[in-house]
C-alpha positions as CSV (number, residue, x, y, z in Angstrom):
1,M,107.2,103.9,114.1
2,G,107.2,102.7,117.7
3,G,107.0,106.5,119.4
4,V,109.1,107.2,121.8
5,S,110.1,103.8,123.6
6,G,110.9,102.8,118.9
7,L,113.3,105.1,119.1
8,I,114.8,103.6,122.2
9,Y,114.6,100.2,121.4
10,S,115.6,100.3,117.7
11,T,118.9,101.8,119.4
12,L,119.3,99.1,122.5
13,P,121.5,96.1,119.4
14,I,123.8,98.8,118.2
15,L,124.8,100.1,121.5
16,V,125.3,96.4,122.3
17,F,127.0,95.1,118.8
18,V,129.5,97.0,118.8
19,P,131.0,97.0,122.2
20,A,129.9,93.0,122.0
21,N,132.7,92.6,119.3
22,A,135.2,94.9,120.9
23,W,135.5,92.1,123.2
24,F,134.1,88.9,121.4
25,G,134.4,89.5,117.7
26,L,132.2,89.7,115.1
27,R,130.2,86.1,115.7
28,G,129.8,87.5,119.6
29,A,128.5,90.8,118.2
30,I,125.8,89.2,115.6
31,A,124.5,86.7,118.3
32,A,124.7,89.2,121.6
33,A,122.9,91.9,118.1
34,V,120.2,89.6,117.7
35,A,119.3,88.4,121.2
36,V,119.1,92.0,122.1
37,A,116.3,92.5,119.9
38,A,114.5,89.5,120.2
39,A,114.3,89.5,123.6
40,I,112.4,93.4,123.4
41,L,109.8,91.6,120.9
42,V,109.6,89.2,123.7
43,F,108.8,91.7,126.4
44,R,106.7,93.7,123.7
45,L,103.9,90.4,123.2
46,I,104.6,89.7,127.5
47,R,103.7,93.8,128.6
48,R,100.5,93.0,125.3
49,E,101.4,96.1,123.2
50,D,101.7,97.1,119.5
51,V,104.7,94.0,117.8
52,T,104.7,95.8,114.8
53,P,107.4,98.3,115.8
54,A,109.4,95.1,117.1
55,V,108.8,92.7,114.6
56,S,110.2,95.0,111.3
57,G,113.2,96.1,114.3
58,F,114.2,92.1,114.6
59,I,114.0,92.1,110.9
60,G,115.3,94.9,110.4
61,V,119.0,93.6,112.6
62,A,119.2,90.1,111.3
63,I,119.1,92.0,108.1
64,C,122.3,94.0,109.1
65,A,123.4,90.5,111.4
66,F,123.6,88.5,107.9
67,I,124.8,91.1,105.7
68,A,127.8,92.0,108.6
69,H,128.3,87.6,108.0
70,R,128.6,87.9,104.4
71,T,130.6,91.0,104.3
72,G,133.3,89.2,107.1
73,D,133.0,93.4,108.7
74,A,131.4,95.3,111.6
75,K,131.0,98.0,110.0
76,G,128.6,95.3,107.1
77,Y,126.1,95.5,109.6
78,F,125.5,99.3,109.5
79,L,125.1,99.2,104.9
80,F,121.5,98.3,104.9
81,G,120.7,101.4,107.8
82,I,122.7,102.7,104.6
83,W,121.4,102.4,101.7
84,T,117.8,102.3,102.5
85,M,118.6,106.6,103.9
86,L,119.7,107.3,100.2
87,A,116.2,105.1,99.2
88,Y,113.8,107.1,101.2
89,S,115.9,110.6,100.4
90,A,115.1,109.7,96.7
91,L,111.6,108.9,97.1
92,L,111.5,111.8,99.2
93,V,112.4,114.4,96.7
94,V,110.6,112.0,93.9
95,S,107.6,112.8,95.8
96,I,108.6,116.6,95.9
97,V,109.3,117.0,92.0
98,V,105.8,115.1,90.8
99,R,104.4,117.4,92.8
100,W,102.6,114.5,95.2
101,P,104.9,115.2,98.8
102,L,105.0,111.9,100.8
103,V,104.4,113.6,103.6
104,G,100.9,115.3,102.7
105,V,99.7,112.0,101.5
106,V,100.6,110.1,104.3
107,W,99.3,113.0,106.8
108,N,95.6,113.0,104.6
109,L,95.8,109.2,103.4
110,V,95.5,108.7,107.8
111,N,93.9,111.0,108.8
112,G,91.1,110.3,105.7
113,A,90.1,113.5,104.2
114,G,90.8,113.0,100.8
115,M,93.5,115.1,98.0
116,Q,91.5,117.6,98.2
117,W,94.6,119.9,98.8
118,R,96.6,119.3,96.4
119,A,94.4,121.6,94.7
120,H,95.3,124.2,97.3
121,R,99.1,125.9,96.4
122,A,99.0,127.9,99.4
123,T,98.7,124.0,101.4
124,L,100.6,121.9,99.0
125,L,103.7,124.2,99.4
126,A,103.8,123.6,103.1
127,Y,103.8,120.1,102.8
128,D,106.3,120.2,100.5
129,L,108.9,121.8,103.0
130,A,107.7,119.6,105.2
131,T,109.0,116.5,102.8
132,A,111.8,118.2,101.4
133,V,113.2,118.1,105.4
134,W,112.7,114.8,106.1
135,A,114.8,114.4,102.1
136,A,117.2,116.5,104.6
137,V,117.2,114.2,107.4
138,F,118.2,110.8,104.8
139,I,120.6,112.9,102.8
140,A,122.5,113.9,106.3
141,R,122.3,110.8,107.8
142,Y,123.7,108.7,104.5
143,A,125.9,111.4,103.5
144,V,127.8,111.2,107.5
145,Q,127.6,107.2,107.6
146,H,128.6,106.5,103.9
147,H,131.8,108.5,104.8
148,F,131.8,106.8,107.7
149,Y,132.1,103.2,107.0
150,D,133.6,104.1,103.6
151,S,137.0,105.0,106.1
152,G,136.2,101.7,108.2
153,Q,135.2,104.0,111.6
154,T,133.3,101.1,113.5
155,G,132.5,103.6,116.6
156,F,131.9,106.5,114.6
157,L,129.3,104.7,112.3
158,A,127.4,103.7,115.3
159,T,128.2,107.2,116.9
160,A,127.1,108.9,114.2
161,R,124.3,106.1,113.7
162,I,122.5,107.2,117.1
163,A,123.3,111.2,117.7
164,M,121.5,111.4,113.9
165,G,118.7,109.0,114.9
166,W,116.3,111.1,118.4
167,P,117.8,114.7,117.7
168,L,116.7,114.9,113.5
169,T,113.8,112.3,114.4
170,I,112.3,114.6,117.1
171,A,113.9,118.3,114.6
172,A,112.1,116.9,111.6
173,V,109.0,115.7,113.8
174,G,109.2,119.1,115.3
175,A,109.3,120.9,111.4
176,T,106.7,119.2,110.7
177,V,103.5,119.2,112.7
178,L,104.1,123.0,112.4
179,L,104.5,122.7,108.6
180,V,101.0,120.7,108.9
181,R,99.8,123.4,110.6
182,R,100.9,125.9,108.6
183,A,99.3,123.7,105.2
184,G,95.5,123.3,107.2
185,R,95.2,126.8,107.9
186,A,96.2,127.6,104.2
187,E,93.9,125.1,102.7
188,E,90.7,126.6,105.2
189,Q,91.2,129.6,104.1
190,A,91.8,128.7,100.9
191,E,87.7,127.3,101.1
192,K,86.8,130.3,102.9
193,A,88.0,132.7,100.0
194,E,85.7,130.1,96.9
195,R,82.5,129.6,99.7
196,P,82.3,133.9,99.4
197,A,82.5,133.6,95.5
198,T,80.5,131.0,94.6
199,D,77.5,132.7,96.9
200,G,78.1,135.5,95.1
201,E,77.6,134.0,91.7
202,T,73.9,132.7,93.5
203,R,73.7,136.0,94.0
204,V,74.0,137.5,90.1
205,D,72.4,133.9,88.7
206,D,69.2,134.7,90.7
207,G,68.6,137.8,89.9
208,L,69.1,137.3,85.7
209,N,67.1,134.2,86.3
210,P,64.4,135.6,83.2
211,G,61.5,132.8,85.2
212,A,62.0,135.3,88.6
213,S,58.9,137.1,90.3
214,R,59.1,140.8,89.4
215,P,56.7,142.8,92.2
């Protein structure tokens, strides 16, 4: 996501778009938003930072600008983001239903831990809850912003986009960290509980081994 700087950079085109639309009209707003996104990309290139978030951000702004141009309305700039949030929330909910919570899948893939965590019920539940937190965030964003879009309140739409960006993301990340740690502890406890049982079975087998030496 680009970290803290990614959160800041992602809001700049929106902060520029709304006042530019009021002052210069839709075409001026589109040009301003695209120019800001391009400037961010160039800035990161000059600083030799990871440009992946900037490239994806520029593409996102370009798509939003294209939709606004096609609809002929400033609120169209936010339409792509609104439907993207709905798609994200649906994907997250489906992953919980099929017992492959996305937070667990992504976290363990990134850390190269494999998929053994799915065998432990408590661990799976913790990742379900973490995934549900993100699903709730995207559903809330979709519901509020879709309401302002339908009512044509572009200013409130932009405000909601920013206000529900940083705060909810920070809260979701905090909850995810806590739940992921809980999942790790649950997995460790499950593995420890399995080891004594295995050792006990081995000792019983050794005692029943007819070939064992006797004093």
